[in-house]
C-alpha positions in Angstrom: 6.0 1.1 14.8 3.5 -1.3 13.2 2.5 -1.9 9.6 -0.2 -3.5 7.4 0.4 -5.4 4.2 -2.6 -5.6 1.9 -2.7 -9.3 0.8 -6.3 -10.0 0.3 -6.6 -9.2 -3.5 -7.7 -11.8 -6.1 -4.6 -11.1 -8.2 -6.5 -11.5 -11.5 -3.6 -10.1 -13.5 -1.4 -12.9 -12.3 -3.5 -15.7 -13.7 -3.0 -18.6 -14.1 -0.9 -18.6 -10.9 -3.7 -17.1 -8.9 -6.2 -19.7 -10.1 -4.6 -21.9 -7.4 -2.6 -19.6 -5.2 -2.8 -16.1 -3.6 -0.7 -13.4 -5.2 1.0 -12.8 -1.9 2.8 -16.2 -2.4 4.0 -15.5 -5.9 7.8 -16.1 -6.0 10.6 -13.8 -7.0 14.0 -15.4 -6.9 13.0 -18.0 -4.3 11.1 -15.7 -2.0 7.4 -14.9 -1.9 6.2 -11.3 -2.3 4.9 -11.5 1.3 8.3 -12.6 2.7 10.1 -9.9 0.7 7.9 -7.2 2.1 8.0 -8.5 5.6 11.8 -8.4 5.4 11.7 -5.0 3.7 9.8 -3.6 6.8 12.2 -5.3 9.1 15.1 -3.3 7.6 13.4 -0.2 9.0 12.7 -1.7 12.4 9.2 -2.7 11.8 8.6 -6.3 13.0 4.9 -6.2 14.0 2.7 -6.6 11.0 -1.0 -7.3 10.3 -1.8 -9.0 7.0 -5.3 -9.2 5.6 -6.3 -12.4 3.8 -9.1 -13.5 1.5 -8.1 -15.4 -1.7 -6.6 -18.8 -0.7 -6.2 -17.4 2.8 -5.4 -20.9 4.2 -2.2 -20.9 2.1 -1.0 -17.6 3.4 -1.7 -18.5 7.0 0.0 -21.9 6.8 3.0 -20.3 5.1 3.3 -17.7 7.8 3.1 -20.4 10.5 5.6 -22.7 8.8 8.1 -19.8 8.5 7.3 -18.2 11.9 6.5 -15.0 10.1 10.1 -14.8 8.8 11.1 -13.3 12.2 8.2 -10.8 12.5 5.1 -11.0 14.7 2.3 -11.4 12.2 -1.4 -10.9 12.9 -4.1 -12.0 10.5 -7.1 -9.9 9.5 -9.5 -12.4 8.1 -11.6 -11.2 5.1 -12.5 -14.7 4.0 -16.2 -13.9 3.9 -15.8 -10.8 1.7 -12.8 -8.9 0.3 -13.0 -5.3 1.5 -10.4 -3.6 -0.8 -7.7 -1.3 0.7 -10.0 1.1 2.6 -12.4 -1.5 4.0 -9.4 -3.7 4.8 -7.7 -1.0 6.8 -10.9 0.0 8.6 -11.4 -3.6 9.7 -7.9 -3.8 11.0 -7.9 -0.4 12.6 -8.0 -1.8 16.1 -4.4 -3.1 15.6 -3.1 0.5 15.5 -4.9 1.8 18.6 -1.8 2.8 20.4 0.4 3.7 17.4 0.8 7.4 16.6 1.7 6.6 13.0 1.9 3.4 11.0 2.9 2.1 7.6 0.7 0.4 5.0 1.8 -1.2 1.8 0.5 -3.5 -1.0 2.0 -7.0 -1.1 2.6 -6.9 -4.8 4.9 -3.8 -4.6 8.6 -4.4 -4.5 10.9 -1.5 -3.9 14.2 -0.3 -2.5 12.8 3.1 -1.5 14.1 4.5 1.7 11.2 4.0 4.1 13.1 5.8 6.9 13.3 9.0 4.8 9.6 8.8 4.0 8.8 8.4 7.7 11.2 11.2 8.6 9.4 13.6 6.2 6.0 12.5 7.5 7.1 13.3 11.1 8.5 16.6 10.1 5.6 17.9 8.0 2.8 16.2 10.1 0.2 15.6 7.4 -2.7 13.2 8.0 -1.0 10.8 5.6 2.0 10.7 3.3 1.8 8.8 0.0 4.8 7.4 -1.8 4.8 8.6 -5.4 7.1 8.8 -8.3 7.3 10.3 -11.8 6.3 7.4 -14.0 3.7 6.5 -16.6 0.5 5.0 -15.4 -3.2 5.3 -16.2 -4.3 6.9 -12.9 -2.6 9.7 -11.1 -3.0 11.6 -7.8 -2.8 15.4 -8.4 -0.7 17.5 -6.1 -0.2 21.3 -5.8 3.2 23.0 -5.7 3.4 22.3 -1.9 3.0 18.6 -2.6 -0.5 18.6 -1.1 -3.1 16.2 -2.5 -5.5 18.2 -4.6 -7.2 15.8 -7.0 -7.1 12.6 -9.0 -7.1 11.8 -12.7 -7.7 8.7 -15.0 -5.9 9.6 -18.2 -7.5 6.6 -20.0 -11.1 7.5 -19.3 -10.7 11.2 -19.0 -12.2 11.2 -15.5 -10.8 13.9 -13.3 -11.5 15.2 -9.8 -10.1 18.5 -8.6 -10.6 19.1 -4.9 -8.9 22.5 -4.6 -8.3 25.4 -7.1 -4.7 26.0 -6.2 -3.2 26.7 -9.6 -1.1 24.2 -11.5 -1.5 20.6 -10.4 1.1 17.9 -11.0 0.5 14.3 -11.8 2.3 11.7 -9.5 1.9 8.0 -9.8 1.0 6.3 -6.4 3.3 3.5 -5.3 1.0 1.7 -2.9 3.0 2.7 0.2 1.5 5.0 2.9 2.5 6.4 6.2 -0.6 7.3 8.2 -1.5 9.1 11.4 -3.7 6.9 13.5 -6.0 10.0 14.0 -7.1 9.4 10.4 -8.8 6.1 11.2 -11.9 7.5 13.0 -12.4 9.9 10.1 -13.1 7.1 7.6 -16.8 7.4 7.0 -17.1 4.8 4.2 -18.5 1.3 5.0 -18.0 -2.2 3.6 -15.8 -2.5 0.5 -14.0 0.7 -0.6 -10.6 2.0 -1.7 -8.2 4.1 0.3 -8.2 6.4 -2.8 -11.8 7.3 -1.9 -10.8 8.0 1.7 -7.9 10.3 0.7 -10.0 12.2 -1.9 -12.7 12.7 0.7 -10.3 13.8 3.5 -8.1 16.0 1.4 -10.9 18.6 1.2 -10.2 19.4 4.9 -7.0 17.7 5.9 -3.4 17.7 4.6 -2.5 14.6 2.6 1.1 14.9 1.4 3.4 12.9 -0.8 6.9 11.5 -0.7 8.6 11.5 -4.1 11.0 8.5 -4.4 11.7 8.9 -8.1 14.9 7.0 -8.9 14.4 4.2 -6.5 13.6 0.7 -7.8 9.9 -0.1 -7.9 8.0 -2.9 -9.6 4.3 -3.6 -9.3 4.3 -7.4 -9.5 0.9 -7.7 -11.0 1.6 -9.6 -14.2 3.6 -12.7 -15.0 6.1 -10.7 -17.0 6.6 -8.3 -14.1 7.9 -11.2 -12.0 10.6 -11.7 -14.6 11.5 -8.0 -14.5 11.6 -8.1 -10.7 14.0 -11.1 -10.7 16.6 -8.9 -12.5 16.5 -6.3 -9.7 15.5 -8.1 -6.4 18.0 -10.9 -5.8 
């Protein structure tokens, strides 16, 4: 199995670090976020990874070369000319997954001890087009799922914006954790072009295809998006 780590973001919330470095190289207890997530994937037998780069891409590439990918075979998807966000980034890198029935995608700034093997096992058992890692936690934006844990909408509780895709009764808010298990058959269905988010893709496809969730509530998870979250991460991820 292969994976993609989204590492092209500007990391504006991590300023001033990201004025001179990519967020992928932010350090938690002596290890960069990128190293930690490459090693996280290795724990589940995934050692072939594609990493998209944009902001200070040369630093990421040189660090990977210096450390021999920390034991993984790492391919670069170059977005130096224009950052494509998560959806556009995956579409650009879709060639990498040509012979993979399923693959894993995750954000570089997410640290977790969630059991990826259990998530993959659920995905293989239920056979949705994609499985999204979620948990019960407070955030400003939520995916909405029905009682069968099928994606049915999206909501921004700060702005009040809400999109309901299916009238299936009560919908439940779940916070997305930035980790996906995806069937490669989803890739040709992405109709968006250029710069776009995977949220757009899922909300579009969920009208016709099953997008499910894996609830990992109770597992450690930190979005290392702000300087203070690095301090919090250092108390958990040694």
